[in-house]
N, C-alpha and C positions, 0 to 999 in steps of 0.2 A: 395565487393559490396558497392554501394552507393545508398542511397534512395533520391528521389527528395522531398518527403514529409518533411515538417519542422514543428516545433512548434513555432507559433508566440510568441515572447517574451512577457510575462505578460498575455497571454491569457489562464490563468489557475487559479485555486483557490482550497482552502481546508477549510472546517470548522475546528474549534477546535475539537479534539478528546476527548470524555468523557468516563471515566471508566464505565463499565456496571452497570446498575441500577442507573445511574447518571442522569445528566441534560437532556440527549437526549433519555432516555430509553422509553419515551411515544410516540415517533414519528415513524410512518411508514417510513422506510428508503427511499423508492422510492418517496413518496409524499414530504418528507423533502428535498431530493436532487433536486427535480423539482423546489421547491420554491427557494432554494439557487441558482440554475442555472439561473432562471429568473432574480433574483436580481443582480447576478454577471455579467451577460451579459450586463444588463442595466448600471451597474457601469462602465463597460469598453467601453460603447457606441458601442457595437457590435450588429448590427441589426439582428433580428432573421432570416430574409430572406437570409442572407449571408451564413447560414449553410445549407448544402444539404445532410448530412448523420449523423447518430448517432450510437453509440455503448454503451450499458449499461452493466455494470458488477456488479454482486452481488453474494454472496455465501450463504445468509440466506434468504429464501423465505419470502415475506411479502404478506398481503392480496392484491389481484388483480395483483400480480407480473406476472401472466400468460400473461398479456398484455404488459409487458416488456417495451422496448424502446419507442414504439408508445404512450403508456400511459404516461410515464414520459415527452416525448416531448410535448404532448398536454397540460399537466399541466404547463409546463415551457414556454408556449407561442410560441413554435416552432412546431406547430401541423402538418406542412407539412413534417416533418422528418420521415423517416423509417430507420430500421436497426435492427441488432440482439441484443439479450441479452445473455451474456456469463457468464460462471461460471468455474473458475479454482482455487478454494480455494484462498490461499494467493498469487498465481501467477496471479490472475485476472487482477490487474492493468497493468502489463506488457503485458498480452494477449490482453486487450482492446486497449492499445496503438498500438500494432502491427496490430490489425484488422482495426483500423482507418487509419493507414499509408498505409496498403495494398489497401484500397479503393481509396486513393489518387493516389497511384502508378498505379492502373489499369485504371485511367482516369474516373472512375464512379462518382467521387465527387471532389470538390475543397476545401471544408471546412468541417471537421468532428468533432463532439463533442464526446470525449472519456470520459465517466462519470462512476464513480464507487461509490457504496454506500453499507453500511451494518449496521445492528443493531444486535449485539450479545445479547443484553439485550432482554429478553422476546421472545426468539426464539420460533418457532412453535413446538407444541406437536402434532405429526402426528399419525394417526391410519390407518393402511393398511388392508382393509377388506379381509377376507379369509373364505368364506362360507363353505369350505371343511376342515377348521381347527378343532381341538378338540373343540367340543361344538359350532362350528361356530365362534370361536374367531379368530380375526386377530392379526397382530403384531403392536406394538406401538414403537415410537421413539421420543426422545427429540433431535431435530435437532442439536442444538449447543452442549449440554453437552455430549450426547452419542457419537457424532463423535469426539469431543476432546479426549474422553476417550478410543476409540476403532477404530483402523483401521481393517476392517473386513478381510483383507488378512492375518492378524497376528494370532490371534487378539492381538493388543498392543496399548498403548496410544501414543500420540505425545511426552509426556514427556519421555517415554521409548526410543524413538529414540535418544533423546539428551543424555540420560544415556549411551546408547550403544556406541555412538561416543566418549563421555568423557572417558569411560572405555578403549576403544580400543586405544585411543591416549594419555592416561595418563594426562587428563585435570582435575585438582583438583578444589575443591570448592574455595580455596583461589585465584587461577588464574582467575576463573570466576568472583569472586567478584571484583578483580582489574579492570576488563573490565567494570563491572557495574558502578563503581565509575568514571571511565574515561568517559563513555557515558553520565552519568548524568551531569558531568562538561561541556561536549560539548553542551549539551542541554541548560545549563544555559547561554551559549554564545548567544543563540537565544532569551533569555529573556532580554538581556542587552538593555539599552536605551529604556525602555518601550516597550519591545518585538519588536524591530526594524526589526529583521530578519523575524519574523513571519508576520509582517504587510506587507511585500513585496508581500505576496500572500494570506493573511488571513484577513478578515474584523473583526477588533477588536475595541471596545468590541463587542461581538457577542450576539445578542438578540435571545433568545430561544423562539419559539412560543408554544402555546398550541396545542393539537392534532388536533384541527379544524383550526389552522392557522389564528385565529382571534385576538389574543392578545399575548403580551409578558409575559411569566411566570418566566423567569430567564435571567440573563445576565452573560456570561462567559468572563472573562478577557483574557483567553487563554485556553490551554488544561486543562482538569479537571481530577484529580486523579493521577497526576504524583508523584512518590515517591521521597523522599530525603533521601538517605542512608548515613550511616557512616561506617567506617571500623569496629568499635566496634559492631554496630548493626548487620551488615552482618555476622560477625564472630560468633555471638550467634545463628544463624539460623541453624537448622538441615536439612539435605537433605529430600526432600519430599518423596522419595522412600527409603525404608530400604536398606542400603548398597550402596546407590548412592552418587552422589556429587552435583546434581542440587537442589538448595534451592529455596524458593519462591522469594528470592532476585535476583536470577540469571536467572529469566525468566520474560516475559512480562505479561500484564494483558489484558483480553478481553475489548473491547471498542466499541463505536458507532461513526459514522461520515460519511462524504462523501468528494470526491475530483474529479476534472475534469481537462482535458487538451484539448485544441483545436489543431487539426492537419490540415495542409493546404498545398496547392501547394505553391511554392516559391513566386509567384506574390501575392497570397492572404495572405500569411504569412507576407509579407512586409506591406500590407494594414492594417492588424489587429494588428501588433506589437505595443506595448507601446513605443518601441524605435527602429525605423527601422534600426538604425546603428548596432543592435545586431541580429545575426542570430543563430538559434538553429537547428542544423542538426542531423538527426538520422543516425547513422553509422552502427549499427549492432544489431541483436537480437539472443538469444540463448535459447535453451531448453534442459533439461537433466532429467534423472531419475536415482536415485541411487539404490543400493541394498535394499531389504526389511528391514524396520525398521532402516534405516540409513539416515533419512531425512536431517539433517544438512549438510551432505557431498554433496548433489546435487547442491549446489550453485557453486561449483568449476567447474565442467564440463560445466554447463550452461554459466558461465562467460567466460570460454575459447572459447566456440563456438561463443559467441557474439563478443569477441575480434578478433577471427580469421576472422569473416565476416567483421569486421571493419578495419582489417589490422593493429591492434594495439597490444601492449603488456602491461602487468601490469606496467612495468617501465615507459611507456609513459602516464600513467593516472595522471591527476592532482587532482582528487577527486574520492572517492569510497563511495557508499551508499549500505547498506545491509538491507534486512529484517531479523532481528535477534530475533526471539521469545525466543531464549536462548543465553546467553553469549557464550556458547559452539560454536555456529555458527561462530562467528567472530574469535575466537581463531583458530579453524580448518582452516578457509579460509586463515588467515594470514600465518599459518605454511605451507600450501600447495602451496600458490602462491608467497610468498615472499612480499606480501603487508605489509605496516607498520601498525600494529594493532592500534597504538595510533592515526594515522592520518585518519582512516576510520570513517565515520559517524559524521563529523563535523556538529554542530548545531542541532543534534537530530537524532533519529531513533526509530523504533517500539519497541525496548527493553525498551525504556523510555516512549514514548508517547502513546503506547498501540497498541492493536491488533484488529482492526475492519475488518480485512481480506481483502476484495476487495479493499478498498481505500488506504491501506498501501503503496503498490507499487507506486500508483499514487502520493501520497504526497511525498514519498521519491524521486521520479524523479523530482518533482517540486523543492524540496529543493536542489537537485543536480544541477539543472540549476542555481538557485540563488547563490549557493556557487561559481560556475564557473564564473558567472558574477562579483561577488565581487573580484574574483582573476584576473579579466581582460581577462577571456577566458580560454579555454583549453578543454581537453577531460575527460569525466567522465563515470563511470560504476555504474549501479544498478544491484544487483543480490539478489534473495531471494528464500527461500525454500517454499514448499507448501505441503499440504496433499498428501499422496501417494508417498512420497519420491521423489518428483519432484521439479523442479525449473525453473524459467525463468530469463533472464538477458537482459539488454539493455545497449548499448554504444551510447553516444551522444557527440556532440561537440558544444561549444559556441564560436563564433568567431565574428570578425568585418565584417559586411556585405560588 
């Protein structure tokens, strides 16, 4: 299958990601994303009236998020936009991109904004009334922490899914730590030459506003809270779960941030592209669900379905990006598909720059595009797991127009 929808080269952006309770923790994620979108569209000289559809993706509710995409669009200066608000945990980025592409494919729009945002910091504490409960007491939930810690179908934590896969496939702590060191080294390539790779899609230094968006309260030179590990330091870490293998060093950290991609018809994509000689085509999408409590394994069938739709094989790929909340994910994926473990996730990944959920896939896809541009073109895959032992994947191509 081929998609007519394209991504205009350069018509995308990401904020730095900040470790939770860090520099972005005071900002309503939807309000913040709207302000960033307004500034980034202006920076690219993209007139708001050129957009005729929008999709908002988030996984942590914020105040007024009931109004979703229309609220964000109004704050971003594109108040004529309508569209859905989607939530698919860590697969939200790929899902939002697909929804935007489908709108273009159907002929209902020519230019769609696919925007994702989340703030894991200060997630809502919810109370569900139940007048018929004992003493009239309802149920309560900490949206972020309780759901990290318990899949209600299990019940089990997300960490337990990584341990299940590590145990079933003989993946040791030492092997996981080798991947961590490799991924951190790859991310340092993105920091070279004053963060030249990140500056291809990220406005740096990044001015952090106050909650009222009236003044700057901090400045980020790049992602905040990224760890720098050593073999000796990782070797000292004990597994988080008794009898397990996954340490704190072998998993990602919660974070805050937002990212967005424009999707357009071929004619509009050429018009909006920062370099009309570069075309970014969408070739395939895939979705899958693994067995209960086997979340890291879902990336493989999702990737295979996206590759099948694209008419490509793993051997034909020039770059691979994964959402890897655990180092276990990448090891399993490489073993099952034959992908070269050491070549996946050049320039960074969520294992290193963090876990703000909805925007992770969006940023990874942006980085995949830029890596392929630096290579002179080629085909790339993004695949990532999500809560509920599910996954989504995207195959795209960067070529000479």
